[in-house]
N, C-alpha and C positions, 0 to 999 in steps of 0.2 A: 531493542525492539526488532521484531522481524516483520517484514512485509511479504505476504504471500499473494501472488497473482494467479488466480485460477483461470485457465484457458483451455480452448479446444482448437484443433486444427481446422475445424469447419466454421469457426467464429470469425466473421469479418472485422470485428472491432478489437479482438484480442491483441493483435500485433501493436496497435496504437497504445493500448493500456500497458503492455510490457515495455515499450519504448519510453513512455512517460516515466514509469517507475525507475527504469534503468538510468534515465537522465538525471533524476532527482536524488535517488538513494545515496549515491557516493558523497553528496554534499553533507550528509549527516552520519557518515561512517565514524567520525570521531565521537559520536554519541552512542555508538554501538548498533546503529541501524544496518540491517542486512536485508536483502530481498531474494526471493526464490520464485521461479515460475513453476506452477503446479499444473501438469496436464491431467485433466479430470478423468481421462480414459485409462490412465495408468493405475496399477494396484494401489500405490500410495495416494494418488489423486482421488480415487474412489473413497478410500478411508477418510482422508481429510475433508473431502466434500460432504460426506455424511456427518462427520464430527461437527463441522461448522455450519451445516445447513445451507450449502451453496445451491441455489436454484436458478441463477441467471449468470450468463457469462458476457464479458469478463467480470469477475469480482475481485476486488483488492481488499485484503484483510490486513489490519494493523494489530499485531499481537504483542503482548508483554513478554517478558523473559520466561514466564511459566506457561505460555501458550494461551493465556486468556485474551479474549477479544477486546481491544480498545476502541476500534472504529472499523467501519466498512464502507466501501464505495462500490456501487454496482454500475457497470458501464465503463467506458474509457474516460477516466477523469483528466481534467486539465492539470498541467504542472503546478499552477498556483493553488489549486484545490488540494493536490497531494502535499505540497509544502505546508499548507494550513493544517491539514490533518496530522502530519508528522510532528510539527511544532507544538500543536495542541496536546498530542499524546505524550510528548517529551516534557511538556511544561515549559517550553522556551518561547512560546508565541509572544511576539512583541505587540504592543498596542499601536494603534494608528499613529498617535503622536510620537511615540518612540521611533517609528519608521521615518516619519517626516523630519524629525529633528536629529536623526542619526544616532540616537542613544542606544547603548548596548544593554 
């Protein structure tokens, strides 16, 4: 899974979104999760923004290996929200009781 964080240098919330993803993504590297910051003003950023219909910044996209969109978060998401979306997309999300009882 790839996580793309769409940002702009003029966006006051973008650094927080990048920091959140940067803090969480390494915990899922063993599942093949990687992340990339996409500057929307760059040539590649313009192409990807158009392809995925990015209208607000920051936007965090969760993509499968073929580039299909699994989920999206607009704004600077909390780390807990990022973890939930990643785990849901990977199919490893634990139930509340599993978390409480420490089950794997």
